[in-house]
C-alpha positions as CSV (number, residue, x, y, z in Angstrom):
1,M,26.8,-213.3,44.7
2,S,24.3,-215.9,46.2
3,N,21.5,-214.2,44.8
4,T,19.3,-217.0,46.7
5,V,16.1,-216.5,48.9
6,I,14.7,-218.7,51.5
7,M,11.6,-218.2,52.6
8,V,11.4,-220.1,56.1
9,W,8.1,-221.5,57.5
10,K,8.3,-221.2,61.4
11,Q,5.8,-220.8,63.7
12,H,4.8,-217.0,64.7
13,M,2.2,-215.4,66.8
14,N,0.9,-213.2,64.2
15,S,1.2,-215.4,61.1
16,G,-1.0,-218.5,60.5
17,F,-0.8,-221.0,58.1
18,G,-2.4,-218.8,55.7
19,D,0.1,-216.4,56.4
20,L,2.9,-218.6,55.4
21,L,1.1,-219.6,52.3
22,R,0.4,-215.7,51.1
23,G,4.0,-214.7,51.9
24,T,5.4,-217.6,49.8
25,I,3.1,-216.9,46.5
26,Y,4.5,-213.4,46.6
27,L,8.0,-214.3,47.3
28,H,7.7,-216.8,44.0
29,K,6.0,-213.7,42.4
30,L,9.0,-212.1,42.9
31,S,11.3,-214.2,42.2
32,Q,10.1,-214.6,38.6
33,R,10.1,-210.6,38.5
34,M,13.5,-210.1,40.2
35,N,14.9,-212.9,39.1
36,F,16.5,-214.5,42.3
37,R,16.4,-218.0,43.4
38,L,13.5,-219.2,45.8
39,I,13.8,-222.0,48.1
40,V,11.2,-222.9,50.6
41,D,12.4,-224.1,53.9
42,T,9.3,-226.3,56.2
43,Q,12.1,-228.3,58.8
44,L,11.4,-226.1,61.3
45,H,7.4,-225.9,61.0
46,P,5.6,-228.8,62.9
47,V,3.3,-229.0,59.9
48,S,6.8,-230.6,58.0
49,K,5.9,-234.0,60.2
50,F,2.9,-234.6,57.8
51,L,4.6,-232.8,54.2
52,V,7.0,-235.1,52.3
53,P,10.6,-233.3,52.9
54,R,12.1,-231.0,50.7
55,P,15.7,-231.2,51.4
56,H,18.2,-228.4,49.5
57,M,21.5,-227.1,49.9
58,Y,21.1,-224.8,52.3
59,S,19.4,-227.2,55.0
60,S,21.9,-227.0,57.2
61,Y,22.6,-223.3,57.2
62,V,19.1,-222.9,58.0
63,M,19.5,-224.7,61.3
64,E,22.7,-222.8,62.1
65,H,21.6,-219.3,61.2
66,Q,17.9,-219.2,62.4
67,S,19.0,-216.3,64.5
68,E,19.7,-214.2,61.1
69,I,15.6,-214.4,59.6
70,Y,14.5,-211.3,58.8
71,Y,10.5,-211.3,60.2
72,G,9.0,-209.4,57.3
73,I,5.4,-209.8,59.3
74,S,2.8,-207.5,58.4
75,K,5.4,-205.1,56.6
76,D,4.7,-203.4,53.6
77,P,5.5,-205.1,50.4
78,E,7.4,-202.4,48.9
79,E,10.2,-203.0,52.1
80,I,10.2,-206.8,51.4
81,V,11.2,-205.8,48.1
82,N,14.0,-203.6,48.9
83,T,15.3,-206.0,51.9
84,I,15.4,-208.6,48.5
85,K,17.3,-206.2,46.4
86,T,19.7,-205.4,49.0
87,A,20.2,-209.0,50.4
88,I,21.1,-210.8,46.8
89,K,23.9,-208.5,46.3
90,Y,26.0,-210.3,48.9
91,D,27.5,-214.3,49.2
92,K,24.9,-215.5,51.6
93,P,21.3,-216.4,50.8
94,L,19.0,-214.2,52.5
95,L,16.2,-215.9,55.4
96,I,13.3,-214.3,55.7
97,M,9.5,-214.9,57.0
98,T,6.7,-213.2,55.7
99,N,3.0,-212.6,55.2
100,A,3.3,-209.8,52.6
101,L,1.1,-209.8,49.2
102,D,0.7,-206.9,47.1
103,N,-2.5,-208.0,45.5
104,Y,-4.9,-209.8,47.5
105,S,-7.5,-210.1,44.3
106,E,-5.1,-211.6,41.8
107,S,-5.0,-215.3,41.5
108,P,-1.6,-216.7,41.6
109,S,-0.1,-217.9,38.2
110,N,0.2,-221.6,37.0
111,G,3.7,-222.0,37.9
112,C,3.0,-220.5,41.2
113,K,0.3,-223.2,41.6
114,H,2.5,-225.8,40.5
115,F,5.2,-224.7,42.9
116,M,2.6,-223.9,46.1
117,R,1.5,-227.9,45.4
118,S,5.0,-229.1,45.7
119,L,5.3,-227.7,48.8
120,L,2.2,-229.6,50.3
121,I,2.3,-233.0,49.3
122,P,1.1,-235.2,52.3
123,T,3.3,-238.6,53.3
124,E,2.4,-242.0,52.9
125,E,1.2,-241.5,56.3
126,F,-0.5,-238.9,56.5
127,K,-2.6,-240.0,53.5
128,R,-3.6,-243.3,55.2
129,Y,-4.2,-241.1,58.4
130,F,-6.8,-238.9,55.7
131,N,-8.3,-241.5,54.4
132,E,-8.9,-243.5,57.4
133,M,-10.2,-239.8,59.2
134,C,-12.6,-239.4,55.7
135,T,-14.1,-242.9,56.5
136,A,-14.7,-242.1,59.8
137,F,-16.6,-239.1,59.5
138,R,-18.3,-241.0,56.4
139,I,-17.2,-238.2,53.6
140,P,-18.1,-239.4,50.3
141,K,-15.5,-238.8,47.4
142,I,-17.0,-235.9,46.2
143,Y,-18.4,-233.4,48.3
144,S,-18.0,-229.5,49.3
145,I,-17.4,-227.7,52.7
146,A,-19.0,-224.7,54.2
147,H,-16.2,-223.0,56.2
148,F,-16.9,-220.5,59.3
149,R,-14.3,-218.8,60.6
150,L,-15.8,-217.2,63.9
151,G,-12.0,-215.3,64.7
152,D,-9.1,-215.5,67.1
153,E,-11.8,-214.7,70.2
154,E,-12.8,-218.3,69.7
155,L,-10.2,-219.9,68.4
156,V,-6.9,-218.8,70.8
157,D,-9.5,-217.1,73.9
158,N,-11.7,-219.8,73.4
159,K,-14.6,-217.7,73.9
160,I,-18.4,-218.4,73.3
161,N,-20.6,-216.4,71.2
162,S,-23.7,-217.6,71.4
163,E,-25.6,-215.0,69.3
164,Q,-23.4,-215.3,66.3
165,Y,-24.0,-218.9,66.4
166,N,-27.7,-218.3,66.2
167,E,-27.6,-216.0,63.2
168,L,-25.3,-218.8,61.5
169,C,-27.6,-221.0,61.9
170,G,-29.9,-219.7,59.6
171,I,-27.3,-219.5,56.5
172,I,-26.6,-223.3,57.4
173,D,-30.2,-224.6,56.8
174,V,-30.5,-222.7,53.6
175,Q,-27.0,-223.5,52.4
176,M,-27.2,-227.7,53.7
177,A,-30.5,-227.3,50.9
178,R,-29.2,-226.1,48.1
179,T,-25.6,-228.3,48.5
180,P,-25.7,-231.9,48.1
181,N,-22.8,-233.4,50.5
182,L,-22.1,-230.6,52.1
183,Y,-19.8,-230.6,55.4
184,I,-19.3,-227.6,58.0
185,M,-15.8,-226.9,59.2
186,S,-15.3,-224.5,61.4
187,D,-12.3,-222.6,63.3
188,S,-14.7,-222.9,66.5
189,L,-15.3,-225.9,68.1
190,H,-17.8,-224.5,70.6
191,F,-19.9,-223.5,67.2
192,K,-19.7,-227.0,66.2
193,K,-21.1,-228.4,69.7
194,Y,-23.5,-225.6,69.5
195,L,-24.5,-227.4,66.2
196,C,-24.3,-230.7,67.1
197,K,-27.4,-229.7,69.8
198,R,-29.5,-228.0,67.4
199,M,-29.3,-229.4,64.0
200,R,-31.4,-233.1,63.1
201,P,-29.6,-236.1,63.6
202,E,-29.2,-237.1,60.5
203,L,-27.0,-233.7,59.8
204,I,-25.1,-233.9,62.7
205,V,-22.9,-236.1,60.9
206,R,-22.0,-233.4,58.5
207,I,-20.0,-231.3,61.0
208,I,-16.3,-232.0,60.8
209,P,-15.6,-233.1,64.5
210,T,-12.0,-232.2,64.5
211,T,-10.4,-229.8,67.1
212,P,-9.5,-226.4,65.5
213,I,-6.2,-224.8,66.8
214,H,-4.1,-221.7,65.4
215,L,-1.2,-223.4,63.8
216,A,1.1,-220.6,64.5
217,H,1.5,-221.1,68.4
218,P,4.3,-222.5,69.6
219,D,2.7,-224.7,72.4
220,T,0.5,-226.4,70.2
221,D,-0.2,-230.0,70.4
222,V,1.3,-231.8,67.6
223,E,-2.2,-234.4,67.2
224,K,-4.5,-231.4,67.1
225,M,-2.2,-229.7,64.6
226,K,-2.6,-233.1,62.4
227,E,-6.5,-232.7,62.4
228,T,-6.1,-228.9,61.5
229,M,-4.1,-230.2,58.6
230,F,-6.6,-233.0,57.9
231,D,-9.2,-229.9,57.7
232,F,-6.6,-228.2,55.2
233,M,-6.4,-231.0,52.8
234,L,-10.0,-231.6,52.9
235,L,-10.6,-228.1,51.7
236,T,-7.9,-228.6,48.8
237,N,-9.6,-231.9,47.6
238,A,-13.8,-230.4,47.8
239,R,-15.9,-229.5,44.8
240,I,-16.6,-226.2,46.4
241,I,-15.8,-224.3,48.9
242,K,-18.3,-221.8,50.7
243,T,-17.0,-219.4,53.0
244,H,-18.1,-217.1,55.6
245,S,-16.3,-214.9,58.0
246,K,-16.9,-212.4,60.9
247,Y,-14.1,-210.0,59.6
248,K,-14.5,-208.3,56.3
249,W,-11.7,-210.1,54.8
250,V,-12.1,-214.1,53.6
251,S,-10.2,-216.8,55.7
252,G,-6.6,-216.8,54.5
253,F,-6.6,-221.0,55.5
254,V,-9.2,-221.2,53.0
255,Q,-8.6,-218.6,50.4
256,W,-5.0,-219.8,49.6
257,A,-6.6,-223.3,49.8
258,S,-9.4,-222.1,47.1
259,H,-6.3,-220.5,44.8
260,I,-3.4,-223.0,45.0
261,F,-6.3,-226.0,43.8
262,N,-8.5,-224.9,41.7
263,V,-11.3,-225.0,44.2
264,P,-14.1,-222.5,43.2
265,L,-14.8,-220.0,46.7
266,I,-18.7,-218.7,47.4
267,N,-19.0,-216.3,50.3
268,M,-22.1,-217.0,52.3
269,K,-22.0,-213.4,53.5
270,P,-25.2,-211.7,52.9
271,K,-24.7,-208.9,49.7
272,M,-24.7,-206.2,51.6
273,M,-21.7,-207.4,53.4
274,V,-19.6,-208.9,50.5
275,N,-20.0,-205.7,48.8
276,L,-18.3,-204.1,52.2
277,Y,-15.4,-206.5,51.9
278,Q,-14.9,-205.6,48.2
279,R,-15.2,-201.7,48.9
280,T,-12.3,-202.6,51.7
281,T,-10.2,-204.7,50.2
282,N,-11.0,-204.0,46.4
283,T,-11.1,-207.8,46.5
284,T,-13.9,-210.5,44.5
285,V,-14.2,-213.5,45.6
286,Q,-17.7,-214.8,44.8
287,P,-17.0,-216.6,42.8
288,L,-13.3,-217.1,41.8
289,P,-12.2,-218.4,38.4
290,I,-11.8,-221.7,37.7
291,T,-8.6,-222.9,35.3
292,T,-8.2,-226.3,35.3
293,S,-10.9,-229.1,35.5
294,P,-12.4,-231.4,36.4
295,L,-13.6,-230.4,39.6
296,V,-14.4,-233.5,41.1
297,R,-11.7,-234.4,43.5
298,N,-11.2,-237.9,45.2
299,R,-9.3,-239.1,48.2
300,T,-6.4,-240.5,46.7
301,F,-4.8,-236.4,46.9
302,Q,-4.5,-237.3,42.6
303,K,-5.2,-233.4,42.5
304,M,-2.4,-232.3,44.7
305,F,0.6,-232.9,42.5
């Protein structure tokens, strides 16, 4: 009996980077409960170019048996459990890709956080790139991030929603005044271009000028993907993350960066909208618990290990 489950990171149209992290966290939780060995294989996903390789005894097996991957995308968590129960009885490992999670309000265990951080260690080359980008964008060692998730209509379909941009400007003005060294990040390039025209010159430098992309799309340009990974690593090293999403849920891109690296996450939505989100998903997002210290991070990635 193999008793091995391999979470395979691949690009899938319905599973972004946040989805991969969420599914991996769930499988780690199940591995503790069901006593199976969990391996995470990243070699089939382009983000592996920026992360320290994690070879394992089944690396070749994964490459040779890609057609056998079970895609548990948007499946009920109980279905994932039943699939694993059946699979681990056999002599071969289960190859799975999932974004399932049974409890969105539960913070991962410390053991799970350590496990997830071990998957997200940047290569030396990417560390140099990260530091060069921080220097170019004038990002200090201590900073906070305001992340605006405007949705796949903008990120994927390239649509423009000027009315939404106007509404968000008021929130940005307030947050900039409240939070020192606050930098703006968004999944909408159009929104960032809009802000560059509206904001005072001394604040324009606070807009992270990367080109956002959806990491799930197979035709994604590698260099643009590198910029999006820069955004993610920037989140993991922030002092605080403030978030605003057009959806009822918080962006997984920021939520799991916050959970895994113990960065406080604050919802910038008006109170009425936060309450609506909490009632709909039974999730509390403001603020999340802080379990380690110190909060201050720097560009040496010392908190990523």
